[in-house]
N, C-alpha and C positions, 0 to 999 in steps of 0.2 A: 504494500500500500504506500502511496505517496502522501507525505505530510509536510505542511509548512511549519517550520520551526522558528521561533522567535526567542532571542536572548536579550536580556535587559541588564543594565548596570555593569557590575564587574564580570558577570558571566559573558557578556558581549565582548569585553576586553580580552578575556582569557581564551575564548574560542576564535576571536578575530573576525567576527561578522555579527551583524544584528539580526539577520534572517537568512534562511536557506530552505530549500526543498530537499527532503531526503526520502529515499526508498527504504522501507523498513519491513522486517518480518516480525517485529515486536508486537505482542498482544496487550502489553500494559505499559504504563509510563516508565516503570522500573526497567522493563526490558529495553525500552528505547534508550534510557540512560546508559545501560550496559553497552549497547551498540555504539552510542556516541563516545563513551569513554575509550573504547577500543580504537577509535579513529587515529588519535595522536596524543602527544603529551599535553597540548593545550586543552583538549576536551577532558582528558583524565584529570588535570589540575582543576578545571572548572567544576567538575562533578565529584571532587574528592571528599567534600563534606556535605552530605545530603541534608544535615540538620540546618544548613544555611541556605537552603534552596526551597522555593515553592514552585508548584506547577499548575498550569491551567490548561484544560482541554476545551477547545472551542469557547474560550473566554469564561469558563467556570472553574474555580479553584477545585483541585482534586488531590487525593492521596496518591502516592506512587504506585499503589496497586490498582489504580483505576484502569479500566479497559480502554483500548484505543479503537475498537470496532466502530466504524462510521465516522471517526474523527477527521477533521480537516486541518486543524491547527493545534500545536502544542507550544506553550510559552513557558520559559523558565526565568525566574527572577528571585532576588533576595526577599526575605520577609519584609512586609510593609510595616512602617511605623507611623504613628500619628502624633499630633501635637496640639 
């Protein structure tokens, strides 16, 4: 399946792009992260501390075990803070 992937803040800096389209066999967000980590050191570094990352599938916050079936977009970003 093809997915649009978006990276925000320091994740974007570590992987070197704000967005890309990827072909994946992953069935969950966690599986997608595993595939991305295997790409190169930048991705491995970006996804080295999952406690510091949030994910959204089609603009809805999800857990890493969320399914990707029918998804079009996955976004990764640091936890949000308010003030």
